C-alpha positions in Angstrom: 55.6 -10.4 -2.6 52.3 -12.4 -3.3 51.3 -12.4 0.3 48.1 -13.4 0.8 47.5 -9.9 1.6 48.9 -8.3 -1.3 46.6 -10.4 -3.2 43.9 -9.3 -1.4 45.0 -5.8 -2.3 45.3 -6.3 -6.0 41.8 -8.2 -6.3 40.0 -5.3 -5.1 41.9 -3.8 -8.2 40.9 -6.1 -10.2 37.3 -6.7 -9.5 36.9 -2.8 -9.2 35.6 -2.2 -6.0 38.0 0.4 -6.0 40.1 2.4 -9.5 43.2 3.7 -7.5 44.8 3.4 -4.2 44.9 7.4 -2.8 46.6 9.1 0.5 45.0 10.5 2.8 46.3 13.2 4.7 44.4 13.7 8.3 44.0 17.4 10.0 47.2 16.6 12.1 49.2 15.7 9.1 49.3 11.8 9.0 49.3 10.2 5.6 47.8 6.8 5.4 46.7 4.8 2.9 43.7 3.1 4.7 42.1 1.2 1.1 45.3 -0.6 1.3 45.4 -0.7 5.1 42.6 -3.1 5.2 43.4 -5.4 2.9 46.9 -6.1 4.1 48.2 -8.3 7.3 50.3 -7.1 9.9 53.2 -9.1 8.6 53.2 -7.4 5.2 54.6 -3.9 6.7 53.4 -0.4 5.4 51.3 -0.1 3.2 53.1 2.6 1.6 55.9 0.1 1.2 53.8 -2.4 0.0 52.6 -0.1 -2.8 55.6 1.3 -3.5 57.0 -2.5 -4.1 54.5 -3.0 -6.6 55.1 0.0 -8.2 58.8 -0.6 -8.9 57.7 -4.1 -10.0 56.0 -2.8 -12.9 52.4 -4.0 -11.4 51.3 -0.9 -10.3 51.6 2.7 -12.1 52.2 5.7 -9.7 50.8 9.3 -9.9 51.8 12.2 -8.0 49.3 13.3 -5.6 50.6 15.5 -2.8 53.9 16.1 -0.6 54.5 16.0 2.7 57.7 16.4 5.2 58.8 13.7 7.7 61.0 14.8 11.0 64.7 13.7 10.5 64.7 13.0 14.4 61.7 10.9 14.9 60.5 10.0 11.3 56.9 11.3 11.9 55.5 12.2 8.6 52.8 15.6 8.2 55.4 18.1 10.0 53.3 21.6 10.3 54.4 24.7 8.4 55.1 27.7 10.6 57.6 30.8 11.0 60.0 31.5 13.4 61.9 34.2 14.6 65.4 34.5 13.1 67.1 35.5 16.4 65.9 33.4 19.0 63.9 30.6 17.1 60.7 31.1 18.8 57.2 30.6 16.6 55.3 33.2 18.7 55.9 36.0 16.1 53.3 38.3 15.3 53.5 40.5 12.2 52.5 44.3 13.2 52.4 47.4 10.9 55.0 50.1 12.3 56.0 53.6 11.2 59.1 54.8 10.6 60.4 58.5 10.9 62.3 58.9 7.9 65.1 61.4 9.4 66.1 59.9 12.5 65.0 56.3 12.0 62.8 55.6 14.7 60.4 52.9 14.3 57.4 52.1 16.9 54.0 51.1 16.4 51.6 53.4 14.9 50.0 54.0 18.4 53.4 55.4 19.8 53.6 57.9 16.6 50.2 59.7 17.4 49.6 62.7 19.4 46.8 63.9 21.5 45.9 66.4 19.1 45.8 63.5 16.2 49.3 64.7 14.6 52.4 62.6 14.9 55.1 62.9 16.8 58.1 60.7 16.5 58.9 58.9 19.9 62.8 58.8 19.2 63.4 62.3 18.5 60.4 64.0 19.9 59.6 66.0 16.5 56.1 66.9 15.1 55.7 65.5 11.8 53.8 65.7 8.7 52.9 62.3 7.0 55.5 62.9 4.1 58.2 62.4 6.9 56.6 58.7 7.8 56.8 55.3 6.0 54.6 52.6 6.6 56.3 49.4 7.3 55.5 45.9 7.7 57.3 43.6 10.4 57.4 40.4 12.3 57.8 41.1 15.9 59.1 38.2 17.9 57.2 38.1 21.2 59.8 36.4 23.1 63.1 38.6 22.4 61.9 41.0 20.6 63.7 40.9 17.1 62.2 42.6 14.2 62.8 41.2 10.9 61.1 42.1 7.4 60.3 38.1 7.1 60.5 35.5 9.3 62.2 32.1 8.8 59.8 29.6 7.3 60.0 26.0 9.3 58.5 22.9 10.1 57.4 21.5 13.2 57.2 18.0 13.8 53.4 16.9 15.7 55.1 14.4 17.5 58.7 15.6 19.0 58.2 19.0 18.3 61.7 19.9 16.9 61.7 22.8 14.8 63.7 22.7 11.2 63.8 24.5 8.2 62.6 22.7 5.2 65.8 21.7 3.5 66.3 20.0 6.7 63.8 17.4 6.6 63.1 14.6 4.7 60.6 15.2 1.7 58.1 12.4 1.0 56.1 12.5 -2.3 53.0 11.0 -2.6 51.1 9.0 -4.7 48.0 7.0 -5.9 48.5 3.6 -7.4 46.4 1.4 -10.1 47.4 -1.4 -12.2 49.5 -1.2 -14.8 48.8 -2.5 -18.5 50.4 -6.1 -17.5 49.3 -5.7 -13.3 46.0 -8.0 -13.6 47.5 -10.5 -15.8 50.2 -10.8 -12.8 47.8 -11.4 -10.3 46.2 -13.6 -12.2 48.7 -15.9 -12.7 49.2 -15.9 -9.0 45.6 -16.5 -8.4 45.8 -19.4 -11.0 48.9 -21.2 -9.1 46.5 -21.1 -5.8 43.4 -22.5 -8.0 45.4 -25.3 -8.8 47.0 -26.6 -6.0 43.6 -26.0 -4.1 42.1 -28.2 -6.5 45.1 -30.9 -6.9 44.7 -31.2 -2.9 40.3 -31.5 -3.2 41.2 -34.2 -5.6 42.9 -36.3 -2.7 40.2 -35.4 -0.5 41.7 -32.8 1.5 39.7 -30.1 3.5 41.5 -27.1 1.8 41.3 -23.5 2.9 42.3 -20.7 0.7 44.2 -17.3 2.2 43.4 -18.4 5.8 45.6 -18.1 8.7 46.8 -20.4 11.7 47.5 -19.3 15.0 50.9 -19.4 16.4 51.9 -21.5 19.8 51.3 -18.7 21.7 48.0 -18.0 20.2 48.7 -14.4 20.1 49.0 -13.8 16.4 47.4 -14.9 13.4 49.7 -16.1 10.6 48.5 -15.5 7.2 49.0 -18.9 4.4 47.7 -19.0 1.2 46.6 -22.7 1.3 45.7 -24.9 4.2 45.1 -28.5 3.8 44.3 -31.2 6.2 43.4 -34.8 5.6 41.4 -35.5 8.8 41.5 -39.7 8.2 45.3 -39.9 7.9 46.4 -37.0 9.8 48.2 -35.2 7.4 48.7 -31.4 6.8 49.8 -29.2 4.0 50.7 -25.2 4.0 51.2 -23.9 0.6 52.9 -20.7 -0.4 53.2 -18.9 -3.6 55.6 -16.7 -4.7 56.7 -15.6 -8.1 60.3 -16.2 -7.4 60.8 -17.5 -3.9 63.7 -16.6 -2.2 65.5 -17.9 1.2 63.2 -15.4 3.2 60.3 -16.9 1.6 61.4 -20.3 2.4 61.8 -19.2 6.2 58.6 -17.6 6.5 57.1 -21.0 5.1 59.1 -23.2 7.2 57.6 -21.3 10.3 54.4 -21.6 9.4 54.6 -25.6 8.6 56.3 -25.7 12.3 53.2 -24.1 14.0 50.9 -26.0 12.1 52.6 -29.5 12.4 52.5 -29.8 8.9 54.5 -30.3 5.8 55.4 -27.4 2.9 54.8 -26.8 -0.7 56.2 -23.9 -2.2 55.2 -22.7 -5.9 57.3 -20.6 -8.1 54.8 -18.6 -10.3 57.8 -17.6 -12.9 59.1 -20.9 -13.1 62.6 -20.4 -11.0 63.9 -20.1 -7.4 67.1 -18.6 -5.8 69.7 -21.3 -5.1 69.7 -20.2 -1.3 66.1 -20.5 -2.0 66.4 -24.4 -3.2 68.7 -25.0 -0.5 66.9 -24.2 2.1 63.8 -25.8 0.9 65.8 -29.4 0.5 66.8 -28.8 4.2 63.4 -28.2 5.5 62.1 -31.0 3.1 59.4 -28.6 1.4 58.8 -29.7 -1.6 59.0 -27.0 -4.7 56.3 -26.8 -7.7 56.4 -24.5 -10.7 53.3 -23.1 -12.8 53.0 -24.6 -16.1 51.9 -22.8 -19.1 48.9 -24.6 -19.0 47.9 -24.2 -15.4 49.0 -27.5 -14.0 51.9 -27.6 -11.7 55.3 -29.7 -11.9 58.3 -30.5 -10.2 60.3 -28.8 -13.2 61.8 -25.5 -12.1 64.9 -23.2 -12.9 67.6 -22.7 -10.1 69.4 -19.1 -10.7 71.4 -16.9 -8.4 69.6 -14.0 -10.4 66.6 -13.5 -12.1 66.2 -10.3 -13.7 62.8 -9.1 -12.6 61.8 -7.9 -16.4 62.3 -10.9 -17.9 60.6 -12.4 -15.1 57.5 -10.4 -15.4 57.4 -10.9 -19.4 57.4 -14.7 -18.9 54.4 -14.4 -16.3 52.3 -12.1 -18.7 53.2 -14.1 -21.7 52.0 -17.3 -19.9 48.8 -15.7 -18.8 48.2 -14.8 -22.2 48.4 -18.1 -23.8 46.4 -19.7 -21.5 43.5 -17.4 -22.2 43.9 -17.6 -25.7 43.4 -21.4 -25.8 
């Protein structure tokens, strides 16, 4: 949850560099959140999903901005609106003005009704007509099959696989802009406080410390983001630190992967004071140390273990802790 990229993204809001993360829809209908994308790491996933997760946690608010449609075949967003023939489904339809002879029902373009002398003649029954015998129609004529219809069928066409669907058959995607909720900045400050405390502790022990940095995997083709990397060159001791609100087993696995790549030992920090039972078990198995951020900003080996911790109570504890730190 509190990956380096996520904290980087939120810091942009906190320092006022940007007020909101808003969607951008290009001329082809593609949707992106470029201001969010530039701060996230590849491992963080899709910016929209990251922003939605933060909104679901009450860290960010969301405000309606637009709506796009997603292709049910290939998943591409930004389907293009078009009208199609109700007969053959071709988009090659043209709206035309037609004339209808009221008595015989003959329908044709205006040119077909006009005789050489400027009078009207029905192309169906060959009778000379007065204007009151003619009704003007507007119909959509299919250039593929010749079908005529008063109204074409509204549809959406995928820009990638060119599949055509009626709107109700597609996936509707509502787009939002995102900004800090009332306690969002307090949540961010709690995560950053944990990083500062750990970095300070390592520096006191003569470690060279890098915060919000990366390590390179063994193949040398991927940069793995980490919260803190510390190294004691004299003793050859290396430490990789991960900071999470309430660590779960996936967080431990990712930390262990970084530890193995860096040839280091791992430290996991919980900013809520709790870890899941599975995370604790996995941390113990991998010999990863677990620390908890205290209200005074210190780190201790005291934390709670729980099968499930309600997110609301965790968030309330976080914001309460930060308020107490700044009120002292």
